[in-house]
C-alpha positions as CSV (number, residue, x, y, z in Angstrom):
1,M,247.8,114.4,113.8
2,P,251.0,113.8,111.6
3,A,253.9,114.2,113.6
4,P,256.2,117.5,112.1
5,A,258.6,115.3,110.6
6,A,255.9,114.3,108.5
7,L,254.9,117.1,107.4
8,A,257.9,118.6,106.7
9,A,259.3,115.6,104.3
10,P,257.4,116.2,101.5
11,A,256.9,120.1,102.1
12,Q,258.9,121.1,99.0
13,A,256.1,119.1,96.9
14,R,253.1,120.7,98.0
15,F,254.9,124.1,98.6
16,W,254.8,124.4,94.9
17,Q,251.7,122.8,94.7
18,R,249.8,125.6,97.0
19,T,252.0,128.3,95.3
20,G,250.1,127.4,92.0
21,V,246.8,127.4,93.3
22,C,247.4,130.9,95.9
23,I,248.3,132.6,92.4
24,L,245.3,131.5,90.4
25,L,243.1,133.1,93.6
26,L,245.1,135.9,94.1
27,L,244.8,136.3,90.0
28,L,241.2,135.6,90.2
29,F,240.0,138.5,92.9
30,G,242.5,140.6,91.6
31,I,241.7,140.6,88.4
32,A,237.6,140.8,89.0
33,A,237.8,143.6,91.1
34,R,239.0,145.8,88.4
35,L,237.2,144.8,85.4
36,P,234.4,147.1,85.4
37,A,237.7,150.0,84.3
38,L,238.4,148.3,81.7
39,H,236.7,149.6,78.8
40,G,236.7,153.0,80.2
41,E,237.4,156.3,78.6
42,L,240.6,158.3,78.9
43,I,240.3,160.4,82.1
44,W,242.3,163.7,83.0
45,D,246.1,163.3,82.5
46,D,245.3,160.4,79.9
47,H,245.2,162.9,77.1
48,L,248.6,164.2,77.4
49,L,250.2,160.9,78.9
50,V,248.1,158.5,76.1
51,E,246.3,160.4,73.6
52,T,248.7,163.6,72.2
53,N,251.9,162.0,74.0
54,P,254.1,162.5,70.7
55,M,256.9,159.9,73.2
56,I,254.8,156.9,73.1
57,R,253.8,156.5,69.0
58,S,257.1,154.5,67.7
59,P,259.4,151.4,69.7
60,L,262.6,153.9,68.1
61,L,261.4,156.4,71.1
62,V,262.7,153.8,73.8
63,A,266.0,155.6,74.6
64,E,264.7,159.0,74.1
65,A,262.7,158.2,76.8
66,F,264.9,158.7,79.5
67,R,265.5,162.3,78.3
68,H,262.5,163.4,78.9
69,Y,260.4,163.7,82.1
70,L,257.0,162.0,82.0
71,F,255.2,165.2,80.1
72,P,257.4,165.6,77.7
73,D,256.8,169.0,77.2
74,A,257.9,170.1,80.8
75,T,260.6,171.5,81.9
76,E,260.2,169.9,85.7
77,G,257.9,167.2,87.4
78,H,258.2,163.2,87.5
79,Y,261.1,161.5,85.9
80,R,259.6,157.9,84.9
81,P,260.9,157.0,81.5
82,V,259.5,153.1,82.6
83,Q,256.3,154.6,82.7
84,T,256.3,156.1,78.8
85,V,258.2,152.9,77.5
86,S,255.1,150.8,79.2
87,Y,252.9,153.5,77.0
88,I,254.9,152.5,73.8
89,A,254.4,149.0,74.3
90,D,250.7,149.5,74.9
91,Y,250.2,151.7,71.8
92,Y,252.2,149.3,69.3
93,F,250.0,146.8,70.2
94,W,246.6,148.3,71.3
95,H,246.8,151.7,69.3
96,T,244.0,154.1,70.4
97,D,242.1,151.3,71.6
98,T,241.5,151.9,76.0
99,V,240.9,148.3,76.3
100,G,244.4,147.3,75.4
101,F,245.5,150.0,78.0
102,H,243.6,149.1,80.9
103,L,244.0,145.8,80.6
104,S,248.1,146.4,80.4
105,N,247.1,148.5,84.3
106,I,245.2,145.2,85.4
107,C,248.1,143.2,84.6
108,W,250.9,145.1,86.3
109,H,248.8,145.4,89.6
110,A,248.1,141.9,88.9
111,A,251.8,140.8,88.9
112,A,252.7,142.8,91.5
113,G,249.7,141.1,93.8
114,V,252.3,138.0,92.8
115,L,255.4,139.2,93.2
116,L,254.1,140.3,96.7
117,Y,253.3,137.2,97.7
118,L,256.2,135.4,96.5
119,L,258.1,137.4,98.5
120,L,256.6,137.7,102.2
121,A,256.4,134.2,101.4
122,R,260.7,134.2,101.5
123,I,260.8,137.0,104.3
124,F,257.9,135.9,106.7
125,P,259.7,132.8,108.3
126,T,262.6,135.4,108.9
127,V,260.5,138.1,110.0
128,L,257.2,137.0,111.2
129,L,257.7,134.5,114.2
130,S,260.1,135.5,116.9
131,A,262.3,133.1,118.5
132,A,259.7,132.2,120.7
133,G,257.1,131.8,118.2
134,R,259.2,129.3,115.7
135,R,258.0,126.3,117.9
136,D,258.2,123.6,115.4
137,G,258.8,122.7,111.3
138,A,255.3,122.6,110.5
139,N,254.3,126.3,112.1
140,T,257.2,127.7,110.1
141,C,256.4,126.6,107.1
142,T,252.9,126.8,107.2
143,V,252.1,130.2,109.0
144,P,254.4,132.7,107.2
145,R,252.9,131.0,103.5
146,I,249.4,131.5,105.0
147,A,249.6,134.8,106.4
148,A,251.9,135.6,103.2
149,F,248.5,134.7,101.2
150,M,246.7,137.1,103.0
151,V,248.1,140.4,103.3
152,A,248.8,139.7,99.4
153,L,245.0,139.2,98.5
154,L,243.7,142.1,101.2
155,W,246.5,143.9,99.4
156,M,245.1,143.3,96.0
157,V,241.4,143.8,96.1
158,H,241.7,147.0,98.5
159,P,239.6,149.7,96.6
160,V,241.9,153.0,98.4
161,H,244.5,151.2,95.0
162,S,241.6,152.1,92.6
163,A,243.9,155.1,90.8
164,A,246.8,153.0,90.9
165,V,244.8,150.9,88.5
166,D,242.0,152.0,86.7
167,Y,243.6,155.2,86.1
168,I,245.8,154.7,83.1
169,S,247.8,157.7,84.2
170,G,248.6,155.8,87.6
171,R,250.2,153.0,86.4
172,A,253.4,154.2,88.2
173,D,252.9,152.3,91.5
174,S,252.3,149.0,90.0
175,L,255.4,149.3,88.0
176,V,258.1,150.3,90.7
177,F,256.4,147.9,92.8
178,V,256.4,145.1,90.2
179,F,260.2,146.1,89.5
180,S,261.1,146.2,93.6
181,A,259.8,143.3,94.3
182,G,261.2,141.5,91.4
183,A,264.5,143.1,92.0
184,W,264.1,141.3,96.0
185,L,263.2,138.3,95.2
186,L,266.0,138.0,92.4
187,Y,268.5,139.1,95.6
188,L,266.8,136.5,97.8
189,Q,267.3,133.5,94.9
190,A,270.8,134.4,94.6
191,G,271.8,133.9,98.1
192,V,270.5,130.2,97.5
193,R,272.6,129.6,94.4
194,T,276.0,127.7,94.8
195,Q,276.9,128.4,91.3
196,S,278.9,131.8,91.3
197,A,277.8,132.1,87.0
198,A,274.3,131.9,87.9
199,R,274.5,133.7,91.5
200,A,276.5,136.7,89.6
201,A,273.9,136.6,86.8
202,L,271.2,137.0,89.5
203,Y,272.8,139.9,91.4
204,L,273.2,141.4,88.0
205,L,269.0,141.1,87.2
206,A,268.1,142.3,90.6
207,A,270.5,145.4,89.9
208,T,268.6,145.8,86.5
209,C,265.3,145.8,88.0
210,A,266.4,148.1,90.8
211,L,267.3,150.4,88.4
212,L,264.5,150.1,86.6
213,A,261.8,150.9,89.3
214,L,263.7,154.3,90.3
215,C,263.0,154.8,86.9
216,S,259.3,153.7,87.1
217,R,258.4,156.3,90.3
218,E,260.2,157.8,92.6
219,S,259.2,155.9,95.5
220,G,261.5,153.2,94.1
221,L,263.7,155.2,96.4
222,T,261.8,153.8,99.5
223,W,261.3,150.7,98.3
224,M,265.5,150.5,98.6
225,L,265.1,151.8,102.2
226,I,262.8,148.6,102.9
227,F,265.2,146.3,101.4
228,L,268.1,147.9,103.5
229,L,265.8,147.6,106.4
230,Y,265.4,143.7,106.0
231,V,269.2,142.9,105.0
232,F,270.4,144.8,107.8
233,G,267.8,144.0,110.6
234,F,266.3,140.6,110.2
235,E,268.3,138.9,107.0
236,R,270.2,136.7,110.2
237,T,272.0,134.7,107.2
238,A,273.6,137.4,105.6
239,T,277.5,138.2,106.7
240,W,278.6,141.5,107.5
241,R,280.8,141.4,103.9
242,R,277.5,140.5,102.2
243,K,275.9,143.9,103.3
244,A,278.3,145.7,102.6
245,A,278.4,144.4,99.3
246,V,274.7,145.2,99.1
247,L,275.1,149.1,100.5
248,S,277.6,149.5,98.1
249,A,275.4,148.4,95.0
250,C,272.9,150.5,96.2
251,A,274.9,153.3,96.3
252,V,276.3,153.0,93.0
253,L,272.6,152.0,91.8
254,L,271.9,155.7,93.5
255,L,274.4,157.5,91.0
256,V,273.4,156.3,88.0
257,Y,269.6,156.8,88.9
258,G,271.4,160.4,89.5
259,A,272.8,160.4,86.3
260,L,269.8,159.7,84.4
261,R,267.7,162.5,85.9
262,Q,270.0,165.0,84.7
263,L,269.4,163.8,81.1
264,P,266.0,165.7,80.7
265,E,266.9,168.8,78.6
266,S,265.5,171.6,81.3
267,G,266.1,170.7,84.6
268,P,263.8,171.2,87.3
269,Q,262.3,174.3,88.2
270,D,262.8,175.8,91.8
271,I,259.4,175.6,93.0
272,A,258.5,178.3,96.4
273,A,259.0,176.8,99.5
274,S,256.0,176.2,101.6
275,S,255.1,179.1,104.3
276,R,253.9,176.3,106.5
277,T,255.0,176.5,110.3
278,A,256.5,173.4,112.3
279,G,253.2,172.9,114.0
280,T,250.9,173.4,111.2
281,T,253.3,170.5,110.0
282,A,252.5,168.4,112.2
283,V,249.1,168.9,112.7
284,L,248.6,168.0,108.8
285,M,250.8,164.9,108.8
286,L,249.0,163.5,112.0
287,R,245.9,164.6,110.0
288,A,247.1,162.4,106.7
289,L,247.9,159.6,108.9
290,G,244.3,160.0,110.6
291,D,242.7,159.7,107.4
292,Y,245.0,156.9,105.7
293,A,244.4,154.5,108.5
294,R,240.2,155.5,108.4
295,L,240.9,154.7,104.3
296,M,242.4,151.4,105.3
297,L,239.8,150.2,107.6
298,L,236.8,151.7,105.9
299,P,237.4,152.4,102.1
300,T,234.2,154.7,101.6
301,N,234.5,158.5,99.6
302,L,237.1,157.4,97.7
303,H,237.6,160.9,95.2
304,V,241.7,160.1,94.1
305,E,243.0,163.7,95.4
306,R,241.7,164.3,99.0
307,T,242.9,167.4,101.5
308,V,243.2,167.5,105.2
309,A,244.7,171.0,104.9
310,S,241.1,172.4,105.7
311,S,240.1,174.4,109.0
312,V,238.7,171.7,111.8
313,K,234.7,172.4,112.2
314,T,234.4,170.8,115.1
315,F,236.0,171.2,118.7
316,V,237.5,167.9,118.8
317,D,240.1,167.1,115.2
318,F,239.1,163.3,114.8
319,L,241.9,163.0,111.8
320,A,244.7,163.8,113.8
321,I,243.2,162.4,117.0
322,G,243.2,158.8,114.4
323,G,246.8,159.7,113.6
324,A,247.9,160.2,117.0
325,V,246.1,157.1,118.1
326,L,247.7,155.0,114.7
327,L,251.1,156.2,116.2
328,A,250.4,155.4,119.5
329,A,249.7,151.4,118.0
330,F,252.5,151.2,116.3
331,L,254.9,151.9,118.9
332,Y,252.9,149.7,121.4
333,G,253.1,146.9,119.2
334,A,256.7,147.6,118.7
335,R,257.3,147.3,122.8
336,R,254.8,144.6,123.4
337,G,256.6,140.8,123.5
338,G,254.9,138.2,122.3
339,R,254.7,135.4,118.9
340,G,254.5,138.6,116.1
341,R,256.5,141.7,118.1
342,Q,259.0,141.1,114.8
343,A,256.2,141.3,112.3
344,R,254.2,144.3,114.1
345,I,258.0,146.2,114.2
346,F,258.7,145.3,110.4
347,G,255.0,145.6,109.3
348,A,255.2,149.6,111.2
349,A,258.9,150.1,109.9
350,W,257.7,149.6,106.4
351,F,254.4,152.1,107.0
352,I,256.8,155.1,108.3
353,I,259.5,154.8,105.7
354,T,257.2,154.7,102.7
355,Y,254.6,157.3,104.5
356,L,257.0,160.0,105.8
357,P,257.9,161.5,102.2
358,V,254.0,161.8,100.9
359,S,253.2,162.5,104.8
360,N,253.1,166.6,104.4
361,L,256.7,166.9,106.1
362,V,257.4,168.0,102.5
363,H,255.0,170.3,100.2
364,L,253.5,168.0,98.1
365,N,250.3,169.2,95.2
366,A,248.0,167.5,97.6
367,T,247.6,166.8,101.3
368,V,246.4,163.0,100.7
369,A,246.2,161.1,97.6
370,E,244.2,157.6,97.8
371,H,247.6,156.0,95.4
372,W,250.2,157.1,97.8
373,L,248.9,154.7,100.4
374,Y,250.0,151.4,97.2
375,L,253.2,150.5,98.9
376,P,252.4,152.2,102.9
377,S,249.2,149.6,102.8
378,V,251.4,146.5,103.0
379,G,253.5,147.6,106.1
380,F,250.1,148.5,107.0
381,L,248.5,144.8,106.9
382,I,251.5,143.4,108.2
383,F,251.6,145.4,111.5
384,V,247.4,144.1,111.9
385,L,249.2,140.5,111.0
386,G,251.2,140.6,113.8
387,M,248.6,141.6,116.3
388,V,246.3,138.5,114.9
389,L,249.5,136.7,116.0
390,D,249.6,137.6,119.5
391,L,245.7,135.9,119.5
392,P,244.7,132.3,121.2
393,T,244.6,130.2,118.2
394,R,240.7,129.9,118.1
395,Y,240.6,133.3,117.6
396,Q,243.5,133.3,115.3
397,R,241.1,131.4,113.2
398,S,238.1,133.5,113.8
399,A,240.6,136.2,111.9
400,V,241.4,134.4,109.4
401,A,237.6,133.9,108.4
402,F,236.5,137.5,109.1
403,A,239.4,138.5,106.7
404,S,238.5,135.8,104.1
405,L,235.1,138.0,104.6
406,A,236.6,141.0,104.1
407,V,238.2,139.8,101.2
408,L,235.0,139.7,99.8
409,A,233.6,142.6,101.0
410,L,236.7,144.5,99.2
411,T,236.2,142.9,96.0
412,A,232.9,144.5,95.7
413,R,233.3,147.5,97.0
414,S,236.7,147.5,94.4
415,A,234.1,146.6,91.4
416,I,231.9,149.8,92.5
417,R,234.9,151.9,93.2
418,S,236.0,150.7,89.4
419,S,232.6,151.9,87.4
420,D,233.2,155.3,88.7
421,W,236.5,155.1,85.5
422,V,233.6,154.3,82.7
423,D,233.7,158.2,81.9
424,P,235.5,161.2,82.0
425,E,231.3,163.0,83.1
426,T,230.9,159.7,85.8
427,F,234.2,160.1,87.1
428,F,234.0,164.1,88.1
429,R,230.4,163.6,88.8
430,R,231.1,160.6,91.8
431,T,234.1,162.5,92.6
432,F,232.1,165.9,93.5
433,A,229.9,163.6,94.6
434,A,232.2,162.0,96.7
435,G,233.3,165.2,98.4
436,G,236.4,165.5,96.3
437,S,235.6,169.5,95.4
438,N,238.9,170.9,94.7
439,S,239.7,173.2,91.5
440,R,241.3,170.9,89.0
441,I,238.0,168.7,89.4
442,G,235.7,171.3,89.1
443,V,238.0,172.8,86.0
444,N,237.7,169.1,83.9
445,L,233.9,169.2,84.6
446,G,233.7,171.5,83.1
447,V,236.2,170.8,80.0
448,V,233.7,167.7,79.9
449,Y,230.3,170.0,79.4
450,A,232.4,172.3,77.1
451,R,233.5,168.9,74.7
452,R,229.6,168.3,74.5
453,G,228.8,171.6,73.1
454,E,226.8,172.3,76.7
455,H,229.3,175.9,77.2
456,A,226.5,177.4,79.7
457,K,226.9,174.7,82.0
458,A,230.6,174.7,81.7
459,E,230.6,178.2,82.3
460,A,228.4,178.0,85.2
461,I,230.7,175.6,87.0
462,L,234.1,177.5,86.0
463,R,232.9,180.2,87.3
464,K,232.3,178.6,90.7
465,V,236.1,177.2,90.4
466,L,236.9,181.1,89.9
467,Q,235.3,181.7,92.9
468,V,237.5,179.8,95.2
469,A,241.1,179.9,93.1
470,P,240.3,183.1,91.6
471,N,244.0,182.9,89.9
472,Y,244.2,179.8,88.5
473,P,244.9,179.9,84.9
474,L,243.4,176.8,83.9
475,A,239.8,177.6,85.0
476,R,240.6,181.4,83.0
477,N,241.8,179.7,80.4
478,N,238.6,176.9,79.8
479,L,236.0,179.9,80.9
480,A,237.3,182.1,78.2
481,L,236.8,179.5,76.0
482,A,233.5,178.4,77.1
483,L,232.4,182.4,76.5
484,A,233.7,182.6,73.4
485,Q,231.9,179.4,72.2
486,Q,228.8,181.5,73.6
487,G,229.6,184.8,71.5
488,N,230.9,186.8,74.3
489,K,234.5,187.5,73.2
490,N,235.1,190.7,74.8
491,E,235.6,188.5,78.4
492,A,236.8,185.7,77.0
493,A,239.9,187.8,75.2
494,E,240.4,189.0,78.9
495,L,240.1,186.4,80.6
496,F,242.5,184.4,78.0
497,R,245.0,187.8,78.4
498,T,244.7,187.0,83.1
499,A,245.5,183.9,82.1
500,N,247.6,184.4,79.9
501,S,250.0,186.3,82.1
502,A,249.9,183.5,84.9
503,G,251.1,181.3,82.3
504,T,254.8,180.7,83.4
505,P,255.6,177.1,83.3
506,S,253.7,176.0,86.4
507,S,255.1,174.1,89.8
508,V,252.5,171.1,88.4
509,A,254.9,170.9,85.4
510,H,252.1,168.8,83.1
511,E,249.4,171.5,83.6
512,P,249.0,173.4,79.8
513,T,248.7,177.1,80.6
514,S,250.3,177.4,77.2
515,D,246.6,177.3,75.9
516,A,245.6,180.4,76.9
517,A,248.6,182.2,75.0
518,L,247.7,180.2,72.2
519,H,243.5,180.6,72.2
520,L,244.7,184.6,72.5
521,A,246.7,184.5,69.6
522,R,243.6,182.7,68.0
523,L,241.2,185.9,69.1
524,R,243.6,188.1,68.1
525,Y,244.0,186.5,64.2
526,N,240.3,185.9,63.7
527,D,240.1,190.0,64.4
528,K,242.8,190.3,62.0
529,D,245.4,191.2,64.0
530,T,248.2,189.0,62.9
531,A,250.9,191.3,64.2
532,G,249.1,191.4,67.9
533,A,249.2,187.7,67.5
534,R,252.6,186.8,66.8
535,A,253.5,188.8,69.5
536,I,252.0,187.1,71.8
537,L,253.2,183.6,70.1
538,A,256.5,184.6,70.2
539,D,256.3,185.5,74.1
540,A,254.6,182.1,74.6
541,R,257.4,180.2,73.2
542,R,259.8,181.6,75.1
543,A,258.3,180.8,78.3
544,F,257.5,177.5,76.6
545,P,260.2,175.9,74.4
546,G,258.8,172.6,73.9
547,A,254.7,173.7,72.8
548,W,254.4,172.6,69.7
549,E,250.9,174.1,69.0
550,L,252.5,177.2,69.7
551,V,254.9,176.9,66.5
552,R,252.2,175.4,64.3
553,F,250.0,177.8,64.4
554,E,252.6,180.8,64.1
555,S,254.0,179.0,61.4
556,E,250.4,178.6,60.0
557,I,250.0,182.0,60.4
558,V,253.2,183.2,58.3
559,R,252.5,180.9,55.8
560,A,249.3,182.7,55.0
561,T,250.9,186.3,55.5
562,E,254.9,185.2,53.6
563,G,254.2,182.3,52.5
564,A,255.6,178.3,53.0
565,E,259.1,179.8,52.6
566,A,259.1,182.1,55.4
567,A,257.3,179.8,57.4
568,L,259.3,176.4,56.8
569,P,262.4,177.6,59.1
570,L,260.4,178.0,62.5
571,V,259.0,174.1,61.9
572,T,262.9,173.0,61.0
573,A,264.3,174.4,64.0
574,F,261.8,173.0,66.0
575,A,261.8,169.8,63.9
576,D,265.9,169.2,64.0
577,E,265.4,169.8,67.9
578,K,262.7,167.5,68.6
579,W,263.8,164.9,66.1
580,W,261.2,162.8,67.9
581,H,258.2,164.8,67.1
582,A,256.4,163.4,64.3
583,G,254.2,165.8,63.9
584,A,256.9,168.7,63.8
585,S,258.4,166.4,60.5
586,L,254.9,165.8,59.0
587,T,254.5,169.6,58.8
588,A,257.9,170.6,57.4
589,G,257.5,167.7,55.0
590,K,254.2,169.7,53.5
591,L,255.7,172.6,53.5
592,F,258.7,171.4,51.4
593,I,256.3,170.3,49.2
594,E,255.0,173.7,49.1
595,Q,258.0,175.2,48.2
596,G,259.3,172.4,45.1
597,N,261.6,170.7,47.1
598,L,260.2,166.8,46.9
599,A,263.7,164.9,47.8
600,R,263.5,167.2,51.4
601,A,259.6,166.0,51.8
602,G,259.8,163.0,51.0
603,L,262.7,162.4,53.7
604,A,260.7,164.5,56.2
605,F,257.5,162.3,55.5
606,S,259.6,159.0,56.0
607,H,261.3,160.3,59.3
608,A,257.5,161.2,60.3
609,S,256.3,157.4,59.6
610,R,258.8,155.8,61.2
611,L,258.2,158.2,65.1
612,D,254.5,156.7,64.6
613,V,253.6,152.9,64.2
614,H,249.9,153.6,63.0
615,D,249.8,156.9,61.3
616,A,249.1,156.4,57.6
617,R,249.5,160.2,57.0
618,A,253.2,160.6,56.4
619,L,253.5,157.1,54.1
620,N,250.1,158.8,51.7
621,L,252.2,162.0,51.6
622,L,254.9,159.9,50.7
623,A,253.5,157.4,48.5
624,S,251.9,161.3,46.7
625,V,256.0,162.1,46.3
626,K,257.0,159.5,44.6
627,M,254.1,159.4,42.4
628,K,255.2,162.8,41.6
629,E,258.6,161.9,41.0
630,E,257.6,159.5,38.3
631,R,258.8,156.5,41.0
632,L,255.7,154.1,40.6
633,D,257.4,150.9,42.4
634,E,258.4,152.5,45.1
635,A,254.7,154.7,45.8
636,C,253.4,151.6,45.4
637,A,255.1,149.9,48.1
638,V,254.5,152.4,50.5
639,Q,250.7,152.5,49.7
640,R,251.0,148.8,50.8
641,R,252.3,149.7,54.3
642,A,249.6,152.4,54.4
643,V,247.2,150.2,54.1
644,A,248.5,147.8,56.2
645,R,248.6,150.1,58.9
646,R,244.7,151.2,58.7
647,P,243.0,148.3,56.8
648,D,239.5,150.2,58.0
649,E,240.0,153.1,56.3
650,P,238.8,153.0,52.2
651,R,240.6,156.2,51.6
652,Q,243.8,154.2,51.7
653,Y,242.6,151.3,49.0
654,L,241.0,154.1,46.8
655,M,244.6,155.7,47.2
656,L,246.1,151.7,46.4
657,A,243.7,151.8,43.4
658,E,245.3,155.4,41.8
659,I,248.7,154.0,42.0
660,L,247.8,150.5,40.4
661,T,246.0,152.3,37.4
662,K,249.0,154.9,36.8
663,M,251.2,151.4,37.2
664,G,248.7,149.7,34.3
665,R,247.7,147.1,36.6
666,P,243.9,147.5,36.2
667,G,243.2,144.1,37.2
668,E,244.5,144.5,41.1
669,A,243.0,147.6,41.1
670,G,239.6,146.7,40.6
671,A,240.1,144.1,43.3
672,V,241.4,146.6,45.6
673,L,238.1,148.6,44.6
674,A,236.1,145.6,45.2
675,Q,237.4,145.7,48.9
676,V,236.4,149.3,49.4
677,S,232.5,148.4,47.9
678,H,232.5,145.4,50.1
679,M,233.8,147.5,53.7
680,Q,230.8,150.2,52.4
681,A,228.6,147.1,52.1
682,V,229.2,145.6,55.4
683,A,229.4,149.5,56.6
684,E,225.5,150.0,55.3
685,A,224.4,146.7,57.2
686,Q,225.6,147.5,60.4
687,V,223.6,151.1,60.8
688,P,220.4,149.5,61.1
689,A,221.7,147.3,63.9
690,R,223.5,150.2,65.8
């Protein structure tokens, strides 16, 4: 066997060669495990964050995203502007193709896994082995690298991360991971640079990435705590002056982040304090910890939002015992000596720091959620690694073989779990089958059936939800819709009324309880009670000032009863305040046309066209305005832009041909019409194939 010195001589070249191979393997397994969800449809919050979100439709709204919560109509909730910006990029390149959004999720997760490997490979020589364990140069060089690869690989393919990767709305976990790990790596790289300019640039980039992490998800704060744990507890080469500088930089970042959180137009509302006693909270924390430990070791019955708050039906509370056992294991592993002690201390500290915010210590919208393990699971795996390091060499080889088999099994399990996300019905049915029977799941399954026209089936499910949660506004609202579709308008109106009375902004900010008021107003208007409908809408707009659908429907009522001029102030007031809302500008432009104000209409349509880079409606209307103004050259240029945006729509070519004909260019108009004929022929030829 070569001497340690012989191994160390070409170490740098072999390091980069092995790093490249490891990265390729990470990408191969990480992507393969998530491919079944690639063609998945929009599910749950995806409809609000992607399908109907006006904040993601133009790169012009990147800066504006920092002035809003994640759900733009919300008056409280998650401040995650970087997640919104990532959707802006997806919408720009992919429009409404969900494959592109899912592909981005997979890429962010893959990048997180690669950065985790690179980060652990850098810090493991410091934190992995105790002084007694660093016996020679060969072990110090190879063991940390192999360990970093195995931890990153197991983490990447673990199915417990499904909701963070396969679910478009769960992207925030990957985003904060990428930016936080990237910031940490940049900090380490700056520490070995000798040129002051390069070092300063890397530190600045690290701070920028850390701020982006904070703006991606609130767990960026726990990432900062882990980083400080490393700097003050494990980074032996750093001077106290450097550590003080790091602490000061983190304080500055927190101040900047705090200032950014003040930008949203409506401040957070006070949420009622939890009525749980200290004893109940302690039990919930242990039960959640036990459930998380079980999910890490045996990832079955996966269903996104879980609960450990139900009463224990057996004499022995196995979940609480499991949580206590895991805590005892952390304490024992941290106190016990051996080569892996430092790894166990670091892993246990990583897990506990990142677990506490989601441990039920404070009241959250769930007691357990699988995606909350995205960051703590790294600490869990590092702790297990520390236990393996104390095994004799022959058992360590067996542990590596076992870990390799676990990678294959977890990859297969992740692929199966990813297939749950192919469409809403599959997702909600399998969630029910796996034990996820909370009220939100039931409401969403009812909505799936209602959209397919199976209103009786939706009614049955929603009535069961209301038996469990009788005051749940969304269940009342959707049951009322199902009843209205079946002709039971009296019970529907009563349900809309009661749902509307509960329809104040919810502590779960993205639950659209304003829908109840909107549907109740529609019922009143259809029954010729215009005054009643307007009164309901006026009250609802005071409770939900950012809800465009309320303003739009009230403007339709006013326009029908009093004319466009009376409806215009409602729409323009909203459009002026929410300048980023393309739909409001589009509606304002239409009202200006009815008023005969072509100049204002043109400005409104031009503004709306810039707020949605794929929508051709504003350009069509702007071209029509130009035609009315006899500015045919400008109308032609605008309509060509509309064709470029929607080249698959024949109506865009027909309108362009009409403009060209009016301009006296029949040859060009004929060529455009020939394109329409070709598109129709291709479409007709594809029908038999389908």
